[in-house]
PyMOL Python script that loads the backbone (N, CA, C, O; Angstrom):
from pymol import cmd

cmd.read_pdbstr("""\
ATOM      1  N   UNK A   1      74.733  67.448  20.614  1.00  0.00           N
ATOM      2  CA  UNK A   1      75.635  66.283  21.762  1.00  0.00           C
ATOM      3  C   UNK A   1      76.738  66.708  21.609  1.00  0.00           C
ATOM      4  O   UNK A   1      77.149  66.542  22.758  1.00  0.00           O
ATOM      5  N   UNK A   2      77.552  67.134  21.083  1.00  0.00           N
ATOM      6  CA  UNK A   2      78.978  67.474  21.485  1.00  0.00           C
ATOM      7  C   UNK A   2      79.115  68.455  22.519  1.00  0.00           C
ATOM      8  O   UNK A   2      79.903  68.176  23.423  1.00  0.00           O
ATOM      9  N   UNK A   3      78.534  69.498  22.567  1.00  0.00           N
ATOM     10  CA  UNK A   3      78.433  70.601  23.414  1.00  0.00           C
ATOM     11  C   UNK A   3      78.048  69.696  24.972  1.00  0.00           C
ATOM     12  O   UNK A   3      78.658  69.833  26.032  1.00  0.00           O
ATOM     13  N   UNK A   4      76.929  68.820  24.726  1.00  0.00           N
ATOM     14  CA  UNK A   4      76.666  68.216  26.450  1.00  0.00           C
ATOM     15  C   UNK A   4      77.584  67.506  26.489  1.00  0.00           C
ATOM     16  O   UNK A   4      77.913  67.463  27.674  1.00  0.00           O
ATOM     17  N   UNK A   5      78.476  66.665  25.691  1.00  0.00           N
ATOM     18  CA  UNK A   5      79.689  65.900  25.981  1.00  0.00           C
ATOM     19  C   UNK A   5      81.103  66.686  26.663  1.00  0.00           C
ATOM     20  O   UNK A   5      81.874  66.286  27.535  1.00  0.00           O
ATOM     21  N   UNK A   6      81.082  67.873  25.931  1.00  0.00           N
ATOM     22  CA  UNK A   6      82.093  68.797  26.407  1.00  0.00           C
ATOM     23  C   UNK A   6      81.407  69.302  28.137  1.00  0.00           C
ATOM     24  O   UNK A   6      82.119  69.222  29.138  1.00  0.00           O
ATOM     25  N   UNK A   7      80.548  69.594  28.167  1.00  0.00           N
ATOM     26  CA  UNK A   7      79.834  70.180  29.263  1.00  0.00           C
ATOM     27  C   UNK A   7      79.974  69.400  30.441  1.00  0.00           C
ATOM     28  O   UNK A   7      80.030  69.934  31.549  1.00  0.00           O
ATOM     29  N   UNK A   8      80.048  67.889  30.239  1.00  0.00           N
ATOM     30  CA  UNK A   8      79.951  67.075  30.988  1.00  0.00           C
ATOM     31  C   UNK A   8      81.404  67.088  31.162  1.00  0.00           C
ATOM     32  O   UNK A   8      81.747  67.600  32.228  1.00  0.00           O
ATOM     33  N   UNK A   9      82.158  66.754  30.569  1.00  0.00           N
ATOM     34  CA  UNK A   9      83.901  66.860  30.656  1.00  0.00           C
ATOM     35  C   UNK A   9      84.400  67.971  31.275  1.00  0.00           C
ATOM     36  O   UNK A   9      85.407  67.819  31.965  1.00  0.00           O
ATOM     37  N   UNK A  10      83.815  69.267  31.158  1.00  0.00           N
ATOM     38  CA  UNK A  10      84.313  70.604  32.129  1.00  0.00           C
ATOM     39  C   UNK A  10      83.505  70.029  33.730  1.00  0.00           C
ATOM     40  O   UNK A  10      84.078  70.049  34.819  1.00  0.00           O
ATOM     41  N   UNK A  11      82.364  69.646  33.542  1.00  0.00           N
ATOM     42  CA  UNK A  11      82.066  69.193  35.494  1.00  0.00           C
ATOM     43  C   UNK A  11      82.985  68.364  36.005  1.00  0.00           C
ATOM     44  O   UNK A  11      83.683  68.697  36.963  1.00  0.00           O
ATOM     45  N   UNK A  12      83.083  67.106  35.369  1.00  0.00           N
ATOM     46  CA  UNK A  12      84.556  66.260  35.761  1.00  0.00           C
ATOM     47  C   UNK A  12      85.627  67.572  35.969  1.00  0.00           C
ATOM     48  O   UNK A  12      85.659  68.161  37.050  1.00  0.00           O
ATOM     49  N   UNK A  13      86.029  67.756  35.447  1.00  0.00           N
ATOM     50  CA  UNK A  13      87.420  68.622  35.257  1.00  0.00           C
ATOM     51  C   UNK A  13      87.595  69.476  36.212  1.00  0.00           C
ATOM     52  O   UNK A  13      88.684  70.037  36.330  1.00  0.00           O
ATOM     53  N   UNK A  14      86.245  69.804  37.321  1.00  0.00           N
ATOM     54  CA  UNK A  14      86.180  70.800  38.437  1.00  0.00           C
ATOM     55  C   UNK A  14      86.202  69.931  39.518  1.00  0.00           C
ATOM     56  O   UNK A  14      86.829  70.453  40.440  1.00  0.00           O
ATOM     57  N   UNK A  15      85.927  69.204  39.703  1.00  0.00           N
ATOM     58  CA  UNK A  15      85.957  68.021  40.727  1.00  0.00           C
ATOM     59  C   UNK A  15      87.422  68.252  41.097  1.00  0.00           C
ATOM     60  O   UNK A  15      88.325  68.458  40.286  1.00  0.00           O
ATOM     61  N   UNK A  16      87.566  68.180  42.689  1.00  0.00           N
ATOM     62  CA  UNK A  16      89.003  68.413  43.123  1.00  0.00           C
ATOM     63  C   UNK A  16      89.916  66.937  42.662  1.00  0.00           C
ATOM     64  O   UNK A  16      89.372  65.856  42.436  1.00  0.00           O
ATOM     65  N   UNK A  17      91.360  67.186  42.594  1.00  0.00           N
ATOM     66  CA  UNK A  17      92.298  66.139  42.249  1.00  0.00           C
ATOM     67  C   UNK A  17      91.881  65.463  41.107  1.00  0.00           C
ATOM     68  O   UNK A  17      91.653  64.257  41.006  1.00  0.00           O
ATOM     69  N   UNK A  18      91.786  66.441  40.137  1.00  0.00           N
ATOM     70  CA  UNK A  18      91.627  66.370  38.522  1.00  0.00           C
ATOM     71  C   UNK A  18      93.008  66.895  38.218  1.00  0.00           C
ATOM     72  O   UNK A  18      93.527  67.992  38.425  1.00  0.00           O
ATOM     73  N   UNK A  19      93.542  65.544  37.546  1.00  0.00           N
ATOM     74  CA  UNK A  19      94.976  66.290  36.733  1.00  0.00           C
ATOM     75  C   UNK A  19      94.771  66.743  35.424  1.00  0.00           C
ATOM     76  O   UNK A  19      95.742  67.103  34.757  1.00  0.00           O
ATOM     77  N   UNK A  20      93.601  66.772  34.955  1.00  0.00           N
ATOM     78  CA  UNK A  20      93.396  67.590  33.629  1.00  0.00           C
ATOM     79  C   UNK A  20      92.158  68.827  33.981  1.00  0.00           C
ATOM     80  O   UNK A  20      91.329  68.792  34.890  1.00  0.00           O
ATOM     81  N   UNK A  21      92.375  70.015  32.821  1.00  0.00           N
ATOM     82  CA  UNK A  21      91.453  71.054  33.321  1.00  0.00           C
ATOM     83  C   UNK A  21      90.670  71.209  31.815  1.00  0.00           C
ATOM     84  O   UNK A  21      91.256  70.817  30.805  1.00  0.00           O
ATOM     85  N   UNK A  22      89.528  71.708  31.743  1.00  0.00           N
ATOM     86  CA  UNK A  22      89.055  71.959  30.266  1.00  0.00           C
ATOM     87  C   UNK A  22      88.514  73.636  30.655  1.00  0.00           C
ATOM     88  O   UNK A  22      87.765  73.644  31.632  1.00  0.00           O
ATOM     89  N   UNK A  23      88.704  74.613  30.225  1.00  0.00           N
ATOM     90  CA  UNK A  23      88.707  75.886  30.220  1.00  0.00           C
ATOM     91  C   UNK A  23      87.274  76.401  28.913  1.00  0.00           C
ATOM     92  O   UNK A  23      87.273  76.147  27.708  1.00  0.00           O
ATOM     93  N   UNK A  24      86.338  77.065  29.615  1.00  0.00           N
ATOM     94  CA  UNK A  24      85.540  77.346  28.372  1.00  0.00           C
ATOM     95  C   UNK A  24      85.652  78.910  28.497  1.00  0.00           C
ATOM     96  O   UNK A  24      85.543  79.484  29.580  1.00  0.00           O
ATOM     97  N   UNK A  25      85.890  79.585  27.248  1.00  0.00           N
ATOM     98  CA  UNK A  25      86.379  81.376  27.268  1.00  0.00           C
ATOM     99  C   UNK A  25      85.109  81.801  26.449  1.00  0.00           C
ATOM    100  O   UNK A  25      84.841  81.487  25.290  1.00  0.00           O
ATOM    101  N   UNK A  26      84.685  82.262  26.957  1.00  0.00           N
ATOM    102  CA  UNK A  26      83.361  82.830  26.088  1.00  0.00           C
ATOM    103  C   UNK A  26      83.505  84.442  25.801  1.00  0.00           C
ATOM    104  O   UNK A  26      83.622  85.106  26.832  1.00  0.00           O
ATOM    105  N   UNK A  27      83.517  85.181  24.563  1.00  0.00           N
ATOM    106  CA  UNK A  27      83.735  86.301  24.537  1.00  0.00           C
ATOM    107  C   UNK A  27      82.396  87.018  24.354  1.00  0.00           C
ATOM    108  O   UNK A  27      81.401  86.386  24.001  1.00  0.00           O
ATOM    109  N   UNK A  28      82.370  88.136  24.556  1.00  0.00           N
ATOM    110  CA  UNK A  28      80.942  89.397  24.841  1.00  0.00           C
ATOM    111  C   UNK A  28      81.035  89.231  23.262  1.00  0.00           C
ATOM    112  O   UNK A  28      82.028  88.847  22.646  1.00  0.00           O
ATOM    113  N   UNK A  29      79.725  89.620  22.695  1.00  0.00           N
ATOM    114  CA  UNK A  29      79.549  90.165  21.559  1.00  0.00           C
ATOM    115  C   UNK A  29      79.760  91.336  21.566  1.00  0.00           C
ATOM    116  O   UNK A  29      80.042  91.942  22.600  1.00  0.00           O
ATOM    117  N   UNK A  30      79.659  91.922  20.338  1.00  0.00           N
ATOM    118  CA  UNK A  30      79.574  93.645  20.148  1.00  0.00           C
ATOM    119  C   UNK A  30      79.189  94.438  21.098  1.00  0.00           C
ATOM    120  O   UNK A  30      78.016  94.747  20.890  1.00  0.00           O
ATOM    121  N   UNK A  31      79.517  94.827  21.856  1.00  0.00           N
ATOM    122  CA  UNK A  31      78.675  96.090  23.410  1.00  0.00           C
ATOM    123  C   UNK A  31      78.409  96.820  22.467  1.00  0.00           C
ATOM    124  O   UNK A  31      77.523  97.336  23.148  1.00  0.00           O
ATOM    125  N   UNK A  32      78.316  97.529  21.232  1.00  0.00           N
ATOM    126  CA  UNK A  32      77.241  98.290  21.083  1.00  0.00           C
ATOM    127  C   UNK A  32      76.469  98.037  19.813  1.00  0.00           C
ATOM    128  O   UNK A  32      76.008  98.876  19.039  1.00  0.00           O
ATOM    129  N   UNK A  33      76.407  96.542  19.735  1.00  0.00           N
ATOM    130  CA  UNK A  33      75.673  96.273  18.796  1.00  0.00           C
ATOM    131  C   UNK A  33      74.171  95.842  19.065  1.00  0.00           C
ATOM    132  O   UNK A  33      73.580  96.336  20.025  1.00  0.00           O
ATOM    133  N   UNK A  34      73.628  95.050  18.343  1.00  0.00           N
ATOM    134  CA  UNK A  34      71.912  94.685  18.540  1.00  0.00           C
ATOM    135  C   UNK A  34      72.142  93.168  19.428  1.00  0.00           C
ATOM    136  O   UNK A  34      71.174  92.509  19.806  1.00  0.00           O
ATOM    137  N   UNK A  35      73.298  92.832  19.632  1.00  0.00           N
ATOM    138  CA  UNK A  35      73.334  91.221  20.400  1.00  0.00           C
ATOM    139  C   UNK A  35      73.761  91.957  21.923  1.00  0.00           C
ATOM    140  O   UNK A  35      74.091  91.172  22.813  1.00  0.00           O
ATOM    141  N   UNK A  36      73.761  93.106  22.169  1.00  0.00           N
ATOM    142  CA  UNK A  36      74.419  93.438  23.573  1.00  0.00           C
ATOM    143  C   UNK A  36      73.547  93.168  24.871  1.00  0.00           C
ATOM    144  O   UNK A  36      73.923  93.394  26.021  1.00  0.00           O
ATOM    145  N   UNK A  37      72.119  92.561  24.431  1.00  0.00           N
ATOM    146  CA  UNK A  37      71.549  91.847  25.542  1.00  0.00           C
ATOM    147  C   UNK A  37      72.026  90.603  25.829  1.00  0.00           C
ATOM    148  O   UNK A  37      71.334  90.071  26.697  1.00  0.00           O
ATOM    149  N   UNK A  38      73.055  89.828  25.396  1.00  0.00           N
ATOM    150  CA  UNK A  38      73.451  88.627  25.530  1.00  0.00           C
ATOM    151  C   UNK A  38      74.653  88.742  26.576  1.00  0.00           C
ATOM    152  O   UNK A  38      74.948  87.869  27.392  1.00  0.00           O
ATOM    153  N   UNK A  39      75.370  90.115  26.391  1.00  0.00           N
ATOM    154  CA  UNK A  39      76.137  90.124  27.213  1.00  0.00           C
ATOM    155  C   UNK A  39      75.610  90.598  28.597  1.00  0.00           C
ATOM    156  O   UNK A  39      76.348  90.566  29.582  1.00  0.00           O
ATOM    157  N   UNK A  40      74.353  91.029  28.661  1.00  0.00           N
ATOM    158  CA  UNK A  40      73.696  91.366  30.129  1.00  0.00           C
ATOM    159  C   UNK A  40      72.860  90.162  30.662  1.00  0.00           C
ATOM    160  O   UNK A  40      73.050  89.894  31.848  1.00  0.00           O
ATOM    161  N   UNK A  41      72.017  89.436  30.018  1.00  0.00           N
ATOM    162  CA  UNK A  41      71.366  88.545  30.321  1.00  0.00           C
ATOM    163  C   UNK A  41      72.036  87.136  30.646  1.00  0.00           C
ATOM    164  O   UNK A  41      71.862  86.540  31.709  1.00  0.00           O
ATOM    165  N   UNK A  42      72.858  86.659  29.545  1.00  0.00           N
ATOM    166  CA  UNK A  42      73.315  84.997  29.655  1.00  0.00           C
ATOM    167  C   UNK A  42      74.541  85.113  30.220  1.00  0.00           C
ATOM    168  O   UNK A  42      74.802  84.411  31.197  1.00  0.00           O
ATOM    169  N   UNK A  43      75.567  86.083  29.661  1.00  0.00           N
ATOM    170  CA  UNK A  43      76.825  85.654  30.236  1.00  0.00           C
ATOM    171  C   UNK A  43      77.422  85.796  31.300  1.00  0.00           C
ATOM    172  O   UNK A  43      78.447  85.129  31.438  1.00  0.00           O
ATOM    173  N   UNK A  44      77.014  86.662  32.359  1.00  0.00           N
ATOM    174  CA  UNK A  44      76.957  87.297  33.779  1.00  0.00           C
ATOM    175  C   UNK A  44      76.785  85.977  34.546  1.00  0.00           C
ATOM    176  O   UNK A  44      77.486  85.727  35.527  1.00  0.00           O
ATOM    177  N   UNK A  45      75.882  85.168  34.107  1.00  0.00           N
ATOM    178  CA  UNK A  45      75.404  84.022  34.909  1.00  0.00           C
ATOM    179  C   UNK A  45      76.144  82.555  34.394  1.00  0.00           C
ATOM    180  O   UNK A  45      76.001  81.511  35.030  1.00  0.00           O
ATOM    181  N   UNK A  46      76.707  82.624  33.523  1.00  0.00           N
ATOM    182  CA  UNK A  46      78.033  81.296  33.006  1.00  0.00           C
ATOM    183  C   UNK A  46      78.584  80.923  34.226  1.00  0.00           C
ATOM    184  O   UNK A  46      78.235  80.075  35.047  1.00  0.00           O
ATOM    185  N   UNK A  47      79.383  81.603  34.198  1.00  0.00           N
ATOM    186  CA  UNK A  47      80.279  81.045  35.627  1.00  0.00           C
ATOM    187  C   UNK A  47      79.890  80.616  36.563  1.00  0.00           C
ATOM    188  O   UNK A  47      80.552  79.823  37.233  1.00  0.00           O
ATOM    189  N   UNK A  48      78.684  81.021  36.890  1.00  0.00           N
ATOM    190  CA  UNK A  48      78.055  80.439  38.140  1.00  0.00           C
ATOM    191  C   UNK A  48      76.916  79.045  37.808  1.00  0.00           C
ATOM    192  O   UNK A  48      76.344  78.350  38.648  1.00  0.00           O
ATOM    193  N   UNK A  49      76.860  78.969  36.652  1.00  0.00           N
ATOM    194  CA  UNK A  49      76.105  77.641  36.033  1.00  0.00           C
ATOM    195  C   UNK A  49      77.164  76.404  35.587  1.00  0.00           C
ATOM    196  O   UNK A  49      76.840  75.221  35.692  1.00  0.00           O
ATOM    197  N   UNK A  50      78.423  76.828  35.095  1.00  0.00           N
ATOM    198  CA  UNK A  50      79.165  76.286  34.463  1.00  0.00           C
ATOM    199  C   UNK A  50      80.754  76.169  35.137  1.00  0.00           C
ATOM    200  O   UNK A  50      81.459  77.178  35.164  1.00  0.00           O
ATOM    201  N   UNK A  51      81.118  75.213  35.530  1.00  0.00           N
ATOM    202  CA  UNK A  51      82.402  75.371  36.522  1.00  0.00           C
ATOM    203  C   UNK A  51      83.751  75.659  35.200  1.00  0.00           C
ATOM    204  O   UNK A  51      83.712  75.156  34.077  1.00  0.00           O
ATOM    205  N   UNK A  52      84.791  76.525  35.687  1.00  0.00           N
ATOM    206  CA  UNK A  52      85.808  76.448  34.672  1.00  0.00           C
ATOM    207  C   UNK A  52      85.565  77.173  33.619  1.00  0.00           C
ATOM    208  O   UNK A  52      86.309  77.069  32.644  1.00  0.00           O
ATOM    209  N   UNK A  53      84.319  78.175  33.607  1.00  0.00           N
ATOM    210  CA  UNK A  53      83.848  79.189  32.565  1.00  0.00           C
ATOM    211  C   UNK A  53      84.528  80.599  32.593  1.00  0.00           C
ATOM    212  O   UNK A  53      84.829  81.159  33.647  1.00  0.00           O
ATOM    213  N   UNK A  54      84.647  80.887  31.914  1.00  0.00           N
ATOM    214  CA  UNK A  54      85.356  82.692  32.185  1.00  0.00           C
ATOM    215  C   UNK A  54      84.889  83.482  30.755  1.00  0.00           C
ATOM    216  O   UNK A  54      84.953  82.944  29.649  1.00  0.00           O
ATOM    217  N   UNK A  55      84.427  84.810  30.987  1.00  0.00           N
ATOM    218  CA  UNK A  55      83.905  85.952  30.115  1.00  0.00           C
ATOM    219  C   UNK A  55      84.964  86.678  29.767  1.00  0.00           C
ATOM    220  O   UNK A  55      85.670  87.203  30.629  1.00  0.00           O
ATOM    221  N   UNK A  56      85.164  86.777  28.704  1.00  0.00           N
ATOM    222  CA  UNK A  56      86.434  88.017  28.105  1.00  0.00           C
ATOM    223  C   UNK A  56      85.564  88.913  27.460  1.00  0.00           C
ATOM    224  O   UNK A  56      84.590  88.648  26.757  1.00  0.00           O
ATOM    225  N   UNK A  57      86.182  90.371  27.887  1.00  0.00           N
ATOM    226  CA  UNK A  57      85.273  91.269  27.955  1.00  0.00           C
ATOM    227  C   UNK A  57      85.722  91.948  26.728  1.00  0.00           C
ATOM    228  O   UNK A  57      86.898  91.993  26.366  1.00  0.00           O
ATOM    229  N   UNK A  58      84.795  92.437  26.149  1.00  0.00           N
ATOM    230  CA  UNK A  58      84.706  93.166  24.848  1.00  0.00           C
ATOM    231  C   UNK A  58      84.232  94.600  25.028  1.00  0.00           C
ATOM    232  O   UNK A  58      83.659  95.203  24.121  1.00  0.00           O
ATOM    233  N   UNK A  59      84.489  95.144  26.247  1.00  0.00           N
ATOM    234  CA  UNK A  59      84.646  96.653  26.445  1.00  0.00           C
ATOM    235  C   UNK A  59      85.728  97.461  25.680  1.00  0.00           C
ATOM    236  O   UNK A  59      86.892  97.167  25.950  1.00  0.00           O
ATOM    237  N   UNK A  60      85.521  98.392  24.806  1.00  0.00           N
ATOM    238  CA  UNK A  60      86.158  99.362  24.197  1.00  0.00           C
ATOM    239  C   UNK A  60      86.749  98.651  22.960  1.00  0.00           C
ATOM    240  O   UNK A  60      87.666  99.186  22.335  1.00  0.00           O
ATOM    241  N   UNK A  61      86.206  97.372  22.570  1.00  0.00           N
ATOM    242  CA  UNK A  61      86.613  96.874  21.415  1.00  0.00           C
ATOM    243  C   UNK A  61      86.097  97.496  20.345  1.00  0.00           C
ATOM    244  O   UNK A  61      84.869  97.418  20.360  1.00  0.00           O
ATOM    245  N   UNK A  62      86.657  98.265  19.135  1.00  0.00           N
ATOM    246  CA  UNK A  62      85.970  99.046  18.192  1.00  0.00           C
ATOM    247  C   UNK A  62      85.050  97.840  17.033  1.00  0.00           C
ATOM    248  O   UNK A  62      85.282  96.730  16.555  1.00  0.00           O
ATOM    249  N   UNK A  63      84.178  98.634  16.988  1.00  0.00           N
ATOM    250  CA  UNK A  63      83.321  97.875  15.948  1.00  0.00           C
ATOM    251  C   UNK A  63      83.479  98.258  14.510  1.00  0.00           C
ATOM    252  O   UNK A  63      84.480  98.949  14.321  1.00  0.00           O
ATOM    253  N   UNK A  64      82.677  97.966  13.312  1.00  0.00           N
ATOM    254  CA  UNK A  64      82.703  98.111  12.066  1.00  0.00           C
ATOM    255  C   UNK A  64      81.782  99.190  11.806  1.00  0.00           C
ATOM    256  O   UNK A  64      81.733  99.835  10.759  1.00  0.00           O
ATOM    257  N   UNK A  65      80.919  99.378  13.016  1.00  0.00           N
ATOM    258  CA  UNK A  65      79.626 100.201  12.622  1.00  0.00           C
ATOM    259  C   UNK A  65      78.558  99.692  12.020  1.00  0.00           C
ATOM    260  O   UNK A  65      77.735 100.545  11.687  1.00  0.00           O
ATOM    261  N   UNK A  66      78.210  98.256  11.691  1.00  0.00           N
ATOM    262  CA  UNK A  66      77.135  97.572  11.197  1.00  0.00           C
ATOM    263  C   UNK A  66      76.541  96.787  12.563  1.00  0.00           C
ATOM    264  O   UNK A  66      75.786  95.828  12.407  1.00  0.00           O
ATOM    265  N   UNK A  67      76.865  97.176  13.713  1.00  0.00           N
ATOM    266  CA  UNK A  67      76.117  96.664  14.972  1.00  0.00           C
ATOM    267  C   UNK A  67      76.390  95.374  15.165  1.00  0.00           C
ATOM    268  O   UNK A  67      75.848  94.930  16.177  1.00  0.00           O
ATOM    269  N   UNK A  68      77.324  94.264  14.291  1.00  0.00           N
ATOM    270  CA  UNK A  68      77.589  93.154  14.481  1.00  0.00           C
ATOM    271  C   UNK A  68      78.908  92.723  14.678  1.00  0.00           C
ATOM    272  O   UNK A  68      79.156  91.799  15.452  1.00  0.00           O
ATOM    273  N   UNK A  69      79.685  93.250  14.112  1.00  0.00           N
ATOM    274  CA  UNK A  69      81.358  92.788  13.822  1.00  0.00           C
ATOM    275  C   UNK A  69      81.959  93.462  14.523  1.00  0.00           C
ATOM    276  O   UNK A  69      81.291  94.308  15.117  1.00  0.00           O
ATOM    277  N   UNK A  70      82.899  93.441  14.693  1.00  0.00           N
ATOM    278  CA  UNK A  70      84.289  93.983  15.551  1.00  0.00           C
ATOM    279  C   UNK A  70      85.291  94.456  13.768  1.00  0.00           C
ATOM    280  O   UNK A  70      85.359  93.987  12.632  1.00  0.00           O
ATOM    281  N   UNK A  71      85.768  95.412  14.395  1.00  0.00           N
ATOM    282  CA  UNK A  71      87.003  96.011  13.441  1.00  0.00           C
ATOM    283  C   UNK A  71      88.196  94.824  13.387  1.00  0.00           C
ATOM    284  O   UNK A  71      88.147  93.822  14.101  1.00  0.00           O
ATOM    285  N   UNK A  72      89.024  95.035  12.648  1.00  0.00           N
ATOM    286  CA  UNK A  72      90.393  94.220  12.936  1.00  0.00           C
ATOM    287  C   UNK A  72      90.839  94.284  14.261  1.00  0.00           C
ATOM    288  O   UNK A  72      91.026  93.339  15.026  1.00  0.00           O
ATOM    289  N   UNK A  73      91.012  95.619  14.488  1.00  0.00           N
ATOM    290  CA  UNK A  73      91.692  96.022  15.578  1.00  0.00           C
ATOM    291  C   UNK A  73      90.749  95.841  16.786  1.00  0.00           C
ATOM    292  O   UNK A  73      91.301  95.751  17.883  1.00  0.00           O
ATOM    293  N   UNK A  74      89.411  95.775  16.738  1.00  0.00           N
ATOM    294  CA  UNK A  74      88.475  95.234  17.867  1.00  0.00           C
ATOM    295  C   UNK A  74      88.773  93.641  17.912  1.00  0.00           C
ATOM    296  O   UNK A  74      88.649  92.954  18.926  1.00  0.00           O
ATOM    297  N   UNK A  75      89.146  93.217  16.770  1.00  0.00           N
ATOM    298  CA  UNK A  75      89.130  91.460  16.999  1.00  0.00           C
ATOM    299  C   UNK A  75      90.508  91.238  17.667  1.00  0.00           C
ATOM    300  O   UNK A  75      90.593  90.222  18.355  1.00  0.00           O
ATOM    301  N   UNK A  76      91.667  92.078  17.566  1.00  0.00           N
ATOM    302  CA  UNK A  76      92.752  91.903  17.914  1.00  0.00           C
ATOM    303  C   UNK A  76      92.997  92.313  19.316  1.00  0.00           C
ATOM    304  O   UNK A  76      94.093  92.091  19.830  1.00  0.00           O
ATOM    305  N   UNK A  77      91.863  93.006  20.082  1.00  0.00           N
ATOM    306  CA  UNK A  77      92.267  93.218  21.233  1.00  0.00           C
ATOM    307  C   UNK A  77      91.321  92.090  21.907  1.00  0.00           C
ATOM    308  O   UNK A  77      91.759  91.608  22.951  1.00  0.00           O
ATOM    309  N   UNK A  78      90.218  91.666  21.490  1.00  0.00           N
ATOM    310  CA  UNK A  78      89.385  90.635  22.258  1.00  0.00           C
ATOM    311  C   UNK A  78      90.257  89.199  22.227  1.00  0.00           C
ATOM    312  O   UNK A  78      90.144  88.325  23.086  1.00  0.00           O
ATOM    313  N   UNK A  79      91.363  89.118  20.785  1.00  0.00           N
ATOM    314  CA  UNK A  79      91.927  88.186  21.037  1.00  0.00           C
ATOM    315  C   UNK A  79      93.037  88.284  21.966  1.00  0.00           C
ATOM    316  O   UNK A  79      93.192  87.215  22.557  1.00  0.00           O
ATOM    317  N   UNK A  80      93.910  89.230  22.326  1.00  0.00           N
ATOM    318  CA  UNK A  80      94.623  89.108  23.322  1.00  0.00           C
ATOM    319  C   UNK A  80      94.080  88.856  24.585  1.00  0.00           C
ATOM    320  O   UNK A  80      94.751  88.209  25.389  1.00  0.00           O
ATOM    321  N   UNK A  81      92.806  89.326  24.926  1.00  0.00           N
ATOM    322  CA  UNK A  81      92.509  88.988  25.927  1.00  0.00           C
ATOM    323  C   UNK A  81      92.184  87.475  26.233  1.00  0.00           C
ATOM    324  O   UNK A  81      92.524  86.801  27.206  1.00  0.00           O
ATOM    325  N   UNK A  82      91.420  87.123  25.115  1.00  0.00           N
ATOM    326  CA  UNK A  82      91.498  85.479  24.856  1.00  0.00           C
ATOM    327  C   UNK A  82      92.848  84.962  25.581  1.00  0.00           C
ATOM    328  O   UNK A  82      92.599  84.385  26.640  1.00  0.00           O
ATOM    329  N   UNK A  83      93.783  85.014  25.358  1.00  0.00           N
ATOM    330  CA  UNK A  83      95.233  84.611  25.271  1.00  0.00           C
ATOM    331  C   UNK A  83      95.789  85.247  26.757  1.00  0.00           C
ATOM    332  O   UNK A  83      96.541  84.641  27.520  1.00  0.00           O
ATOM    333  N   UNK A  84      95.324  86.400  26.946  1.00  0.00           N
ATOM    334  CA  UNK A  84      95.892  86.921  28.479  1.00  0.00           C
ATOM    335  C   UNK A  84      94.848  86.132  29.633  1.00  0.00           C
ATOM    336  O   UNK A  84      95.068  86.017  30.839  1.00  0.00           O
ATOM    337  N   UNK A  85      93.755  85.678  28.932  1.00  0.00           N
ATOM    338  CA  UNK A  85      93.136  84.888  30.182  1.00  0.00           C
ATOM    339  C   UNK A  85      93.652  83.337  30.054  1.00  0.00           C
ATOM    340  O   UNK A  85      93.634  82.708  31.111  1.00  0.00           O
ATOM    341  N   UNK A  86      94.121  82.628  28.853  1.00  0.00           N
ATOM    342  CA  UNK A  86      94.301  81.304  29.065  1.00  0.00           C
ATOM    343  C   UNK A  86      95.737  81.025  29.625  1.00  0.00           C
ATOM    344  O   UNK A  86      96.062  79.954  30.137  1.00  0.00           O
ATOM    345  N   UNK A  87      96.742  82.345  29.437  1.00  0.00           N
ATOM    346  CA  UNK A  87      97.771  82.255  30.101  1.00  0.00           C
ATOM    347  C   UNK A  87      98.001  82.252  31.962  1.00  0.00           C
ATOM    348  O   UNK A  87      98.811  81.708  32.713  1.00  0.00           O
ATOM    349  N   UNK A  88      96.709  83.248  32.176  1.00  0.00           N
ATOM    350  CA  UNK A  88      96.452  83.197  33.451  1.00  0.00           C
ATOM    351  C   UNK A  88      96.118  81.978  33.742  1.00  0.00           C
ATOM    352  O   UNK A  88      96.948  81.364  34.412  1.00  0.00           O
ATOM    353  N   UNK A  89      95.082  81.382  33.427  1.00  0.00           N
ATOM    354  CA  UNK A  89      94.648  79.929  33.984  1.00  0.00           C
ATOM    355  C   UNK A  89      95.682  79.211  33.925  1.00  0.00           C
ATOM    356  O   UNK A  89      95.620  78.585  34.983  1.00  0.00           O
ATOM    357  N   UNK A  90      96.874  78.778  33.232  1.00  0.00           N
ATOM    358  CA  UNK A  90      97.740  78.122  33.171  1.00  0.00           C
ATOM    359  C   UNK A  90      99.148  78.696  34.263  1.00  0.00           C
ATOM    360  O   UNK A  90     100.255  78.172  34.381  1.00  0.00           O
ATOM    361  N   UNK A  91      98.691  79.736  34.839  1.00  0.00           N
ATOM    362  CA  UNK A  91      99.790  80.147  35.514  1.00  0.00           C
ATOM    363  C   UNK A  91     100.813  80.934  35.034  1.00  0.00           C
ATOM    364  O   UNK A  91     101.699  81.285  35.813  1.00  0.00           O
ATOM    365  N   UNK A  92     100.832  81.245  33.955  1.00  0.00           N
ATOM    366  CA  UNK A  92     102.206  82.018  33.347  1.00  0.00           C
ATOM    367  C   UNK A  92     101.881  83.522  33.216  1.00  0.00           C
ATOM    368  O   UNK A  92     100.829  84.009  32.801  1.00  0.00           O
ATOM    369  N   UNK A  93     102.921  84.126  33.622  1.00  0.00           N
ATOM    370  CA  UNK A  93     102.781  85.559  34.047  1.00  0.00           C
ATOM    371  C   UNK A  93     103.146  86.787  32.526  1.00  0.00           C
ATOM    372  O   UNK A  93     104.174  86.841  31.850  1.00  0.00           O
ATOM    373  N   UNK A  94     101.998  87.543  32.414  1.00  0.00           N
ATOM    374  CA  UNK A  94     102.341  88.457  31.082  1.00  0.00           C
ATOM    375  C   UNK A  94     103.571  89.359  31.150  1.00  0.00           C
ATOM    376  O   UNK A  94     103.771  89.847  32.262  1.00  0.00           O
ATOM    377  N   UNK A  95     104.253  89.611  30.386  1.00  0.00           N
ATOM    378  CA  UNK A  95     105.066  90.820  30.547  1.00  0.00           C
ATOM    379  C   UNK A  95     104.522  91.913  29.759  1.00  0.00           C
ATOM    380  O   UNK A  95     104.074  91.635  28.646  1.00  0.00           O
ATOM    381  N   UNK A  96     104.497  92.956  30.114  1.00  0.00           N
ATOM    382  CA  UNK A  96     103.679  93.965  30.218  1.00  0.00           C
ATOM    383  C   UNK A  96     104.494  94.832  29.009  1.00  0.00           C
ATOM    384  O   UNK A  96     104.103  95.953  28.682  1.00  0.00           O
TER     385      UNK A  96
END
""", "prot")
cmd.dss("prot")
cmd.show_as("cartoon", "prot")
cmd.util.cbc("prot")
cmd.orient("prot")
């Protein structure tokens, strides 16, 4: 129920002349793990379906080797990519 409410808010936020924005950032699952199909079948179509949704790449994020989890470094890289996307959406420029 909460998800449906949030999705309806996102649809409203995508309409022109709105003064608020709701962004949905979704990270890919472990690229080398058993959930990789999610990255191929579901995520690429999400921005077409939900306005203001963005996919955060997990490419080259290190795994723990169990096919499910990212290593600490992999999580840091993914977190940095989330931050980068949100700053970009709010029109902040990143210093390299």
